[in-house]
N, C-alpha and C positions, 0 to 999 in steps of 0.2 A: 366584539367583546371576547374575553378569554374563552378557550375551548377545553373540553376534557376529552382525551383520546387514549387509546390503548398503546402501551409501550413496554419495553423489556428492560428490567433493571437487575443489577447485582446489588443486593441489599447489604450483605456483609461478606467479608473475605471468605472465599471458598464455597459459599452457599450456592445452590443451584439458582439459576436465573428465574425471574418471575415476570408474568404478564400482568400489568397493573394499570389502573387509571392514573393519568397524569394531566395536570393543568398546564396549558400552554398559553402564555400571554399574547396579546396582540403585539405585532412588531413595533418597537419604538424607533427613535432616530438611528439610522444606520443598520437596521435589522430587516430580516426577511423571514416570512413564514412559508415553509415548503411542504407540500403534500408529497410524502415519500412514496415512491412506487416500488423500489427494489433496493436491497442493501446486502452486500456480501458479508459473510462471516469470516473475519480476519483473526489471525492468531493474537493480534493486539487486544481484541475484545476479551480473549481468554486471560491474557496478562492482567487486564483490569480486574476481572472477576477474582483472580487469585491474589490481588494486592501487589502485583509486580510493578505497577506504574507508580501509584501512591495510595494513600489510605483515605481518600476523600469520598468515602461511601456515603449514600448510595450512588452508584453510577448508572447513567442511562447509556446503554451500550449501543454499538453500531456506528460506522463512520464511512463505509464504502458505498455511497448512495447516489441514486439519481431520482429526480422527481420534478414537480412543476411548482413554480412560485405561485402562492395563493394571494399573498399580500405583502406590501413593503411599508417600512416606516418613513418618517420624515427625512428628506435629504437624500434618499436613495435614488441613484441614477444608473447604476450598473445593470440592474435587472428590473423587470416589471411583471405584474401578475400575468400568468399564462406562459412565461418563459420556461422552457425545458432546460434543466440544469443538472450538472454533476457537482456534488458538494466536495469541498476541499478543506484541508486544515492548514493551508498556507494562504491566508487572506492578507496579502502584503500591505504593510502600513504606509509605505512611501516616505517615511520620515527617519527611519533608523540609519545607522552608519552603512549597513549593507545596501539598502535601497538608494541612499545618496551616492554610493560608489557605482551605481548602475548594475548591481548584482542582487536584484530582488529575490532571486531563488534562494538566497541565504538570509532572507528577512528574519531579524531577531525579535520582532515585536508584532507577530501576526494577530489579527483581530478575531475576537469571538463575540457572540451576543452578550450584551450587558445584563439583560434581564435573565432570571433563572426560571426554568421549568420546575414544578414542584409536584409532590405526591398529593393526589386528590383526597377530598373528604371521604371518610370511611376507611382509609388505609391506617394501619397501626402507627405509621409515622407521618400522618397527614400534615401537610405544610412543609415537610422537609425539602430543602433545595437539592436538586439533582446535579451531579457533576457529569456533563456530557463527554463521552469518549472522544478524545482529540478535539474537543470543543465543538463537536457536531451532535452526537446522540441521535442515531437514525434508525434504530429498531423501534420505530414509532410511526403512527399514522401521519402525524404532522410534527415538524420540528422547527425550532426557532434558532436561527444562525445569524451571524454578521452577513450583511449583503455581499461583502467581498468573498465570502466562502461559497458563493454560487457562481459557477462558470457555465455560461450558455454554450450548448452544443446542438448539433443537428438533431431535431426530434425524430428523425428516421431511425436513429440507433435505439435498439431495445434497451429498456432500463436495466435489465439484469446484466447486460454487457457494459453499458455506459458507466454504471456505478463503480465498476471494478477499477476504473482509472483513479478513483478517489484515494486509493492507498497502494495495495500490494502490486498490482500490475504496473502502475506508474513507477513505483519504486524500482522494480526490476528492469523495465525498459529504459528508464532514465539512468540507471547505474551503468548501462552499456553506452547509451547515446550521449548523455549529458556529462556524467562523471568520468567514465572511462574514455569518452571521445573516440569510440571505435570508428575506424575508417575503412574505406574500400580496400579489400585485399588483406586486411588484418587477420591474425589468428587470435582466438578468444577461448578461454576455458572458464566454465562456470561450475563452481563447487557448491553442490546442494541444489536439487531440482524440485523444491516445493513450488508454491505459487510464485514467489518472488524470483527464485532462480530460473523457473521456466520462462518467466517474462524476460529475464535477462538474456536467455537464449534467443527468444524472439527479437529482442532489441538488437542483438549482435547481427542476426540475419538481416534485419531491416536496414542496418547501417552499412551492409555490404561486406561483412567478414566472410572470408572464403573457407576458413577452418574454424569450426565451432565445436568445442569439446565439452560434453556434459558429463559431470562427475556426481555420482550418488551411490548409496548402498542399496537402493530399491530398484530392481529391474523394471518394474512397472513404470517408474518415473523416467528411467532411461529410454524405454520404448516410446514414451510420450514425447520426450525431448527430440528423439529422432523424427517423429511425425511432424514436429514443429520446426525442423530445419537443422538440428545438430548433425554435423558430418561424422562425428566420432563420439563414442561413449566409453566411460571407464567405470567399472563396478568397483567402488572403493572398498567393498567388503572382501572381494576376491583378489584385488591387486595389492601386492605388498608395498609398492612404492609409487604413490600417485604422482609425485613430482617427476620422477624418472619417466613414467608413462606419458605424461604431458610433453616432456622434452622429446621423447621418441616420436610423438605424433606431430612435432613442429621442427623437424630436421635437426634435432638435438639442441636447438637454441632456447626453447621456452616460448610461451605465448606472448603476443604483444600486450594483451590485457587479460588479467585473471581476476575474476569476480568471486568473492566469498559471500555466498548467500546463506551461510549457516551462522556465522558469527561466533565461532569458538577459537581459542588460541591455536589449536592444532590445525584447523582449516585455514585460518589466516596465515599461519606459518607456511602452509602449502602454497597458498596464493602468492606470498612474497617470494618464495624460492622457485616457483614454476614459471615465472615471467622471464622474458628475454632481457638482456642487458638494456637498460634504459626503458624497460617496459613499465606497465602500470598495474599495481595491485589495488583493487577496490573492495572495501568492506561495506556491504549493504545489509548483511545479516546483523541482527541486534544482539550484542553480548549482554550478559548480566553484570551487575556492578562488581562482583567479586573476581571477574576474569582479568588476567594479566597476560601480556605477551612479551617474551624476552628474546632478544637476539643480539649478537655482537654488533656494536656500533660500526665496526669496520665493514661488516656485510652490507649495512645500509649505505655507507659511503661507496663501497666498491661496486655495488649493483647498479647504482644510478637510478634514473627514472623517478617514479612517484608512487607513494602510498596514499590513498585517499579514502575518506569515509563518504558515503553517499546518503544525504538526508533527503528522503522523499524523492529519490532519483534526481536530486538537484533540479526539480521541475519548477516551471513557472506556469501555474494552471491556465492562465488566460492565453498563453502561447501554446502549451503542449496538449491540453485536453481537446480543443477543437481540431487540431492537426491530426491527432491520433484517431479521433472519431471519423474524420474524413478518410483516412487511410483504411479504416475498418469498412466503411461503406463502399469503398472502391475495391474491396476484396483483397487488399494488400496486407492486412493485419488480422490474424486469426483469433480475435478476442472470444469468439464463441467457444473455442476449445478450453477456455478456463472455467466455464460454467459446468461443473460436474452434475449439480442437481439444483432444482428449484424447490424451496420448502416454505412452510408457513411460519408465522410469528411464534407459534408454540413449539417449534421443532429445533430451537437453537441449542439446547443441551445435547441433543442427539448429534447435531453438527459438530459440536466440540469433541465428542467421542470419536467421530469419523476422522477429524483432524489429527487426533493423537495416533490413529492407526495408519495414517498416510493414504486413506482411501479416497480423498477428494483434493482437487486443486482449489475449488471454491464451491461451497454451498451458498446459495443466494436466497435471501428471504424476500418473498413477493408480498407487497403490502398495498392496500388501497387499489388504485386504478391498475397497478402492475399485476394484480391477480387475474385480470380478465384475459 
């Protein structure tokens, strides 16, 4: 029967989040009910609260989550009750033109749960349907998702670590490995060393890059990037010409791959110009709708190579999540370094404030069994 659990919503644009009672239906065909153990606080959640994604309030926030499947609906074969899973927002459909071309990491019709979670009796908006962040909604004790949004991983991985693959860390690592296709001996520059950019640094190191240049305006982040494998750092606040400095650190040629993890016209322009001839510029930072980038078309032609946007690190969760968890358990992927603090479900507004100040890579909300 349906359950009533605690969850965190953004009721209206710009309002502080609230912990409220939420009705969660039993899973229907193709759906799964997941007991959430941990969920990272991502900048995307703040975008939802501020109305930067859409205006379909109230939102059930949270999407970087790990937990255990409690129940599944009719026809579900991917997961079973008791499975330890990381939630993802790319539940590939298998039917769209990208899937049929054998490129499911570009799936254009990913699945979400059909039924809606609603505000419980006693709430001022009782019965209102919730819009789950990225189709997940995981700042909650139990969430309802499409079964394909559940990716089984090794249960030895701590939930506060495993859940981070659900968004930011995967986006960063994937921007280097999948989108940028960094190879052994390559030179890589990463512009912006927040959570996604730091993960891009780690991804470049994991792929075998021998020169990894971290660029940021915050010395604390540059120091952390060095801890995680960056061979060089550039303080963009003190350096007058970031492009020229990247060239200086790559024998005057420019980097093989430059990843813009900020997503602004000026940083993408740096990424485009700081790459070697026939190099690759990757945009993984998310721009706002009003931003434009202008450059002479002859420069695009004359520079060669590729400019790419990276969606979710161009990941395929069923392929990438288990692999990265295995590397973590082998001690080859330092995912623990991304967990700055573990917090409770009532501390999310404080986590948003710390995010603004650049004080955390990730605050992780511990929920249910994850609190033990």
